[in-house]
C-alpha distance (Angstrom), angle and dihedral (degrees) to the residues before:
residue distance angle dihedral
M1 . . .
S2 3.97 . .
L3 3.82 91.1 .
A4 3.81 92.6 51.3
K5 3.81 89.6 47.3
S6 3.79 92.0 49.3
L7 3.81 90.2 51.8
S8 3.92 89.1 47.5
D9 3.79 92.3 53.7
K10 3.70 92.6 48.3
L11 3.71 91.9 52.8
K12 3.87 92.6 46.9
Y13 3.72 96.3 48.7
G14 3.94 101.1 35.9
G15 3.81 95.6 -112.0
L16 3.80 92.7 139.6
S17 3.85 100.0 67.3
G18 3.89 95.6 61.1
K19 4.02 86.7 -130.6
G20 3.79 97.4 54.2
E21 3.83 89.2 -101.8
F22 3.67 117.1 144.3
N23 3.81 112.3 -121.0
V24 3.79 106.8 -159.9
E25 3.89 96.2 -163.1
L26 3.82 93.4 48.3
A27 3.81 88.8 45.7
I28 3.76 90.7 54.8
K29 3.80 92.4 50.0
M30 3.90 92.7 47.7
K31 3.82 92.2 49.1
F32 3.87 87.4 54.1
I33 3.82 88.6 51.8
I34 3.79 92.1 49.9
I35 3.84 91.4 51.7
L36 3.72 90.1 47.7
L37 3.87 94.0 51.0
A38 3.75 91.1 45.4
G39 3.89 91.1 50.7
L40 3.85 89.6 49.9
Y41 3.81 90.5 49.5
F42 3.73 93.9 59.1
I43 3.90 100.3 32.5
L44 3.88 103.1 44.7
P45 4.06 96.5 65.8
G46 3.74 89.2 56.8
C47 3.84 100.6 48.5
S48 3.83 97.6 103.8
V49 3.79 90.3 105.8
I50 3.87 122.0 146.3
T51 3.80 107.5 -128.2
A52 3.86 116.2 -145.1
P53 3.77 108.6 -108.9
Y54 3.86 92.5 -146.1
K55 3.75 125.4 60.4
I56 3.84 118.4 -146.4
S57 3.68 116.1 -127.9
K58 3.73 107.8 -120.3
G59 3.87 111.0 -151.1
A60 3.75 137.8 -169.1
V61 3.80 96.6 -129.7
K62 3.73 113.2 154.1
G63 3.80 113.8 -118.6
T64 3.79 134.4 36.7
I65 3.79 119.6 17.7
W66 3.86 108.1 -139.7
T67 3.77 117.6 -149.5
V68 3.82 118.0 -136.3
K69 3.84 115.4 -151.3
T70 3.86 113.9 -161.6
T71 3.75 126.3 -158.3
Y72 3.86 134.1 164.3
K73 3.67 133.7 -135.8
V74 3.83 129.9 -175.9
T75 3.69 116.7 -158.5
A76 3.92 121.7 170.3
G77 3.83 90.8 -16.9
T78 3.72 92.8 -51.6
T79 3.79 119.7 117.7
K80 3.82 118.4 -145.1
V81 3.73 120.5 -163.9
I82 3.73 110.2 -153.0
Y83 3.72 121.2 -158.0
K84 3.69 121.7 -167.5
I85 3.92 126.2 -165.3
G86 3.70 115.1 176.7
E87 3.90 105.4 -57.1
F88 3.80 94.6 -14.9
T89 3.84 125.4 95.4
Y90 3.71 127.6 -165.6
E91 3.89 123.2 -169.6
V92 3.77 110.7 -157.1
V93 3.91 118.3 -164.8
K94 3.76 122.9 169.0
A95 3.79 107.7 -120.9
P96 3.82 122.3 -128.1
I97 3.72 106.2 -98.4
E98 3.78 92.2 -121.9
W99 3.71 94.3 63.8
T100 3.89 119.6 107.8
L101 3.73 119.8 -100.1
T102 3.73 114.4 -115.4
H103 3.88 88.2 -128.4
E104 3.71 105.3 42.0
E105 3.74 88.9 177.4
I106 3.78 91.8 76.6
D107 3.90 102.0 109.9
T108 3.84 101.5 -174.5
I109 3.76 142.2 -3.9
D110 3.84 115.5 -154.5
G111 3.72 90.8 -15.0
L112 3.74 92.6 -55.2
S113 3.85 134.6 98.6
P114 3.80 108.3 -85.7
K115 3.89 93.4 -111.4
E116 3.72 93.1 50.7
A117 3.81 93.1 48.6
I118 3.72 90.6 50.0
R119 4.00 90.6 47.7
L120 3.81 86.8 52.7
G121 3.79 96.7 45.4
R122 3.80 91.4 -120.2
V123 3.77 99.7 133.9
K124 3.88 111.4 86.9
K125 3.71 100.3 93.6
S126 3.73 103.1 -7.6
P127 3.85 123.1 134.3
Y128 3.68 114.2 -109.6
T129 3.83 139.0 -176.2
V130 3.74 130.6 -128.6
N131 3.79 118.7 -171.6
G132 3.68 90.4 -19.9
K133 3.85 96.4 -49.6
R134 3.85 116.6 115.9
Y135 3.85 119.2 -135.1
Y136 3.85 123.5 -161.4
P137 3.88 116.2 -154.6
M138 3.85 113.2 -142.6
S139 3.78 120.0 -111.2
L140 3.77 125.2 -92.4
K141 3.79 88.3 -109.1
K142 3.80 95.4 51.0
A143 3.85 89.7 44.4
E144 3.78 90.5 59.8
D145 3.82 91.6 70.2
Y146 3.81 96.5 37.7
K147 3.85 116.1 146.6
E148 3.74 126.1 156.1
I149 3.83 139.6 162.3
G150 3.74 119.7 -152.3
I151 3.74 144.7 102.8
A152 3.81 124.4 -45.3
S153 3.76 128.1 -163.7
W154 3.77 130.6 -178.8
Y155 4.00 134.5 -126.7
G156 3.65 142.9 -179.4
H157 3.85 103.2 80.0
E158 3.83 90.6 108.2
T159 3.74 88.8 59.7
R160 3.73 93.5 64.3
R161 3.89 92.1 63.5
Q162 3.77 93.6 55.3
K163 3.75 130.7 77.1
G164 3.74 121.7 -113.0
G165 3.70 132.2 24.4
Y166 3.80 133.8 -67.1
M167 3.80 133.3 -141.6
T168 3.71 131.6 -148.9
A169 3.76 124.7 -128.0
N170 3.69 93.7 -87.0
G171 3.81 96.0 49.6
E172 3.82 100.4 -96.1
A173 3.80 123.4 137.3
F174 3.83 107.0 -102.1
K175 3.88 114.7 -124.6
P176 3.81 114.6 -172.9
S177 3.70 91.3 -161.6
G178 3.76 95.6 51.8
L179 3.74 128.3 91.2
T180 3.77 100.8 -102.6
A181 3.83 136.3 128.8
A182 3.81 143.1 -160.6
H183 3.86 120.2 -134.2
K184 3.78 129.5 176.5
H185 3.74 98.0 -141.6
L186 3.86 115.4 23.2
P187 3.76 121.1 96.4
L188 3.75 118.1 -103.3
P189 2.84 126.0 -81.2
M190 3.81 112.9 13.8
Y191 3.75 137.6 126.5
V192 3.74 129.7 -110.8
K193 3.75 136.7 -178.2
V194 3.79 113.8 -126.1
T195 3.82 121.7 -163.2
N196 3.82 122.5 -167.2
L197 3.78 99.6 -139.1
E198 3.82 90.9 -160.9
N199 3.85 95.7 63.3
N200 3.77 101.1 9.6
R201 3.86 95.1 -121.4
S202 3.82 116.9 150.2
I203 3.76 136.2 -164.1
I204 3.80 136.5 167.7
V205 3.95 113.6 -123.5
R206 3.75 132.2 -171.2
V207 3.86 111.0 -120.7
N208 3.69 105.2 -142.7
D209 3.89 106.6 141.9
R210 3.77 140.8 53.2
G211 3.83 125.6 -111.8
P212 2.96 171.0 15.9
F213 3.85 95.7 -162.3
P214 3.79 129.0 178.1
S215 3.77 113.4 -88.8
R216 3.67 131.8 -148.2
H217 3.81 95.5 -113.0
N218 3.82 93.6 38.5
P219 3.80 114.7 27.1
K220 3.90 91.4 173.5
S221 3.83 88.7 66.6
G222 3.77 89.8 83.8
D223 3.87 87.5 66.0
R224 3.77 90.7 69.8
I225 3.83 111.0 104.0
I226 3.91 100.4 -143.3
D227 3.66 138.8 18.4
L228 3.82 112.7 -149.6
S229 3.82 130.2 -162.7
M230 3.66 119.6 -105.5
G231 3.83 91.7 -105.7
A232 3.73 91.6 51.8
A233 3.88 91.6 48.8
K234 3.86 89.7 52.0
R235 3.87 90.2 50.9
L236 3.73 90.5 51.5
G237 3.86 92.9 44.2
F238 3.64 104.7 -121.9
Y239 3.92 98.6 99.1
R240 3.85 93.0 115.5
K241 3.80 96.5 38.8
G242 3.77 92.4 50.2
T243 3.76 101.7 -145.8
A244 3.88 136.2 40.5
S245 3.67 142.4 179.9
V246 3.84 108.7 -101.4
K247 3.76 144.7 172.0
V248 3.87 113.5 -135.8
E249 3.80 119.4 -167.2
A250 3.83 135.8 168.4
I251 3.81 115.4 -111.3
K252 3.89 127.8 -150.9
V253 3.75 112.7 -118.4
K254 3.81 135.9 -176.9
E255 3.83 132.1 -169.4
S256 3.80 116.3 -114.7
């Protein structure tokens, strides 16, 4: 702080004018410099903060505003970003680029190979192709008011029987027991409230993947509006049944 003190003394005793005259304009400028230097002195030592790699889409949905609490946990060199909304917790880990996609049928994302698009961060609302069909995600503005009723299914059980990890379409490590979901048209990632209309159970899930898509043995599976993780399906009470009639709606969130 010696430089700031020196500048302060010059201001105080008129040592900046060359003749001891007080230059008002110069004094204002020097005071600004002193404040800036003082701020840097106190801020710089604390700059080793981990920045969350995923931004939360803030919407303008009318109704309840949910607060997102964010914490960080480093285990064996891997940083977990832990989001908490009400009673629901989401652990987000960036998957190694060599991991297999949960949906290998995705051909391209934004005109690139899926892995390259993920590496470059060009996934959020970019168009993509699956088995030759092109999908266009909705804009952030349109997603803010998203609400839809339809059939939900769940996926991910097959990944538990195979070695190695899996990544979602936006590059996150897929966790079958987590509270996540795949959607064909919503920006990635974002949060939605899912209500099972058959038992009125509701949860909030993190949409971080693409799907569901038509399968060879069941082309109509592509008509489902959302694919939930196994953990989410269990919370909503349709794990054994496989599908359920649901209402999906965007929620408004703010970071605490």
